C-alpha positions in Angstrom: -263.2 -122.0 -95.6 -264.2 -121.2 -92.0 -262.1 -124.0 -90.7 -259.1 -122.8 -92.7 -259.4 -119.3 -91.4 -259.7 -120.6 -87.8 -256.6 -122.7 -88.4 -254.7 -119.7 -89.8 -255.7 -117.6 -86.8 -254.7 -120.1 -84.2 -251.8 -119.2 -81.8 -249.5 -121.9 -83.3 -250.3 -120.9 -86.9 -249.6 -117.2 -86.1 -246.2 -118.1 -84.7 -245.5 -120.2 -87.8 -246.4 -117.4 -90.1 -244.3 -115.0 -88.2 -241.4 -117.4 -88.5 -241.9 -117.9 -92.2 -241.8 -114.1 -92.7 -238.7 -113.8 -90.6 -236.9 -116.4 -92.7 -237.8 -114.4 -95.8 -236.3 -111.3 -94.2 -233.1 -113.2 -93.4 -233.0 -114.5 -96.9 -232.9 -110.9 -98.2 -236.5 -110.4 -99.2 -237.3 -107.5 -96.8 -240.3 -106.3 -98.8 -242.1 -109.6 -98.9 -241.4 -110.2 -95.2 -242.8 -106.7 -94.4 -245.9 -107.3 -96.5 -246.6 -110.7 -94.9 -246.1 -109.4 -91.4 -248.3 -106.4 -92.2 -251.0 -108.6 -93.5 -250.9 -110.7 -90.3 -251.1 -107.5 -88.2 -254.2 -106.5 -90.0 -255.7 -109.9 -89.6 -255.1 -109.9 -85.8 -256.7 -106.5 -85.5 -256.0 -103.8 -82.9 -258.9 -104.4 -80.5 -256.8 -106.6 -78.2 -253.2 -106.6 -77.0 -251.5 -110.0 -77.2 -248.1 -111.4 -77.2 -248.5 -111.9 -80.9 -249.1 -108.2 -81.4 -245.9 -107.4 -79.4 -243.9 -110.0 -81.4 -245.3 -108.8 -84.8 -244.5 -105.2 -84.0 -241.0 -106.2 -82.9 -240.3 -108.0 -86.2 -242.1 -105.4 -88.3 -239.6 -102.8 -87.0 -236.8 -104.9 -88.4 -238.3 -104.8 -91.9 -238.7 -101.0 -92.2 -236.5 -99.0 -94.6 -237.1 -95.7 -92.8 -235.5 -95.4 -89.3 -238.5 -93.3 -88.2 -240.8 -96.1 -89.2 -238.6 -98.6 -87.4 -238.8 -96.5 -84.3 -242.6 -96.3 -84.5 -243.0 -100.1 -84.7 -240.5 -100.6 -81.9 -242.4 -98.1 -79.7 -245.6 -99.9 -80.6 -244.1 -103.3 -79.5 -243.0 -101.7 -76.2 -246.4 -100.2 -75.6 -248.1 -103.5 -76.1 -245.7 -105.2 -73.7 -246.3 -102.6 -71.1 -250.1 -103.0 -71.4 -249.8 -106.8 -71.1 -247.8 -106.4 -67.9 -250.2 -103.8 -66.5 -253.0 -106.3 -67.1 -251.1 -109.0 -65.4 -250.5 -106.6 -62.4 -254.2 -105.9 -62.2 -255.0 -109.6 -62.2 -252.5 -110.2 -59.6 -253.8 -107.4 -57.4 -250.7 -105.2 -57.8 -251.2 -101.4 -57.5 -249.2 -100.6 -60.6 -246.4 -98.8 -58.7 -243.8 -100.8 -60.6 -244.5 -98.7 -63.7 -242.1 -95.8 -63.9 -241.7 -93.0 -66.4 -238.9 -93.8 -68.8 -235.9 -91.6 -69.3 -235.6 -88.9 -71.9 -236.3 -89.8 -75.5 -239.1 -92.4 -75.1 -242.7 -91.8 -75.7 -244.0 -94.7 -73.6 -243.7 -96.0 -70.0 -241.2 -98.8 -69.3 -241.3 -101.3 -66.5 -238.9 -101.9 -63.7 -237.3 -105.2 -64.4 -238.8 -108.2 -62.7 -237.3 -111.6 -62.1 -238.4 -114.1 -64.8 -241.2 -116.6 -64.0 -240.2 -120.2 -63.8 -242.7 -121.3 -66.3 -241.3 -121.5 -69.9 -243.8 -120.2 -72.5 -245.2 -122.5 -75.1 -242.9 -123.1 -78.0 -244.3 -123.1 -81.5 -245.9 -126.5 -82.1 -246.5 -127.2 -78.4 -250.0 -127.8 -77.2 -251.5 -124.6 -75.8 -254.9 -123.5 -74.5 -256.4 -120.2 -75.6 -257.0 -117.8 -72.7 -260.6 -117.3 -71.9 -262.0 -120.6 -73.1 -265.0 -121.7 -71.0 -264.1 -124.3 -68.4 -260.4 -123.8 -68.7 -259.7 -121.3 -65.9 -256.5 -122.9 -64.7 -255.2 -123.6 -68.2 -256.0 -120.0 -69.3 -254.2 -118.6 -66.3 -251.2 -120.8 -67.0 -251.3 -119.6 -70.6 -251.3 -116.0 -69.4 -248.4 -116.7 -67.0 -246.4 -118.1 -69.9 -247.1 -115.0 -72.0 -246.0 -112.8 -69.1 -242.7 -114.8 -68.8 -242.2 -114.3 -72.6 -242.8 -110.6 -72.4 -240.3 -110.2 -69.5 -237.7 -112.0 -71.5 -238.4 -109.8 -74.5 -237.9 -106.4 -72.7 -234.1 -106.3 -73.0 -234.4 -106.7 -76.8 -237.2 -104.2 -77.0 -235.2 -101.5 -75.2 -232.0 -102.5 -77.1 -233.7 -102.1 -80.5 -235.1 -98.7 -79.4 -231.6 -97.6 -78.4 -230.3 -98.6 -81.8 -233.2 -96.7 -83.4 -232.3 -93.5 -81.5 -228.6 -93.9 -82.6 -229.7 -94.0 -86.2 -231.8 -90.9 -85.7 -229.0 -89.0 -84.1 -230.5 -89.0 -80.6 -227.6 -90.3 -78.4 -229.1 -89.3 -75.1 -232.3 -91.2 -75.8 -230.2 -94.1 -77.0 -228.3 -94.2 -73.7 -231.5 -94.1 -71.7 -232.9 -97.0 -73.6 -229.7 -98.9 -73.3 -229.7 -98.5 -69.6 -233.2 -99.9 -69.5 -232.0 -102.9 -71.6 -229.2 -103.5 -69.2 -231.6 -103.3 -66.2 -234.0 -105.7 -67.8 -231.3 -108.2 -68.9 -231.7 -110.2 -65.6 -234.8 -111.7 -67.2 -232.7 -113.3 -69.9 -231.8 -117.0 -69.7 -228.3 -118.2 -70.0 -228.9 -119.6 -73.5 -227.9 -118.5 -77.0 -230.6 -115.9 -77.2 -229.8 -114.4 -73.8 -226.1 -114.4 -74.5 -226.7 -112.8 -77.9 -228.8 -110.0 -76.5 -226.3 -109.3 -73.7 -223.4 -109.2 -76.2 -225.4 -106.8 -78.4 -226.0 -104.6 -75.4 -222.3 -104.5 -74.7 -221.4 -103.7 -78.3 -223.9 -100.9 -78.6 -222.6 -99.5 -75.2 -219.1 -99.4 -76.6 -220.3 -97.6 -79.8 -222.2 -95.0 -77.8 -219.0 -94.2 -75.9 -217.2 -93.8 -79.2 -214.9 -96.8 -78.4 -215.4 -98.8 -81.6 -217.5 -99.7 -84.6 -220.3 -98.2 -86.6 -223.3 -96.9 -84.7 -226.8 -98.2 -85.0 -226.4 -102.0 -84.9 -229.7 -103.5 -83.6 -230.1 -106.5 -81.5 -229.3 -109.7 -83.4 -232.4 -111.1 -85.3 -234.4 -112.7 -82.5 -234.6 -116.1 -84.2 -235.0 -117.5 -80.7 -237.5 -115.6 -78.7 -237.8 -116.4 -75.0 -240.5 -119.0 -75.8 -238.4 -120.8 -78.4 
């Protein structure tokens, strides 16, 4: 039983379970996806901020029925991402000056965009080393750097989803502010299908906010490929 619980809590197992819930959501079972992701959130606990917390909150937002609940989870995902980056800055000896207040309509601080790291984060199924394991200092640091790269690549989608949330809630000024942050952070995106999809969604929402076309409130495309995929 202990071994099974350890296996279910391992990094690769968490990513697998997230992916399974996302597939349920895409298949139309929003409630079951929300329940599974919520259970996983409870299992991880809130004592620590990890890339998994950020990813879970990001996906949990997509499964909410109430736009206000969706906003709350998207804000939670952004807050975790910001804390992960501040921790990275502290480890790197930065003074934190890169953290700026966000524009109107956001309850959390956002980061100035940074160039993406060269390291590609671990994909699900790849061998990884848990940060903090005794005797694995270099491996733990490499693992942290991969997580930082993943967070940087996730920022455009985090801000884009917040912009869509604010449109749904009738707060166009806050939506424009978040969309500007999404555009500014988009330099961290790779030129792959995920990056192109997020950039295209940013462009579509920008057009909708100017009243050019379409129905407001379209979120980023389901992030089936996160920066580490």
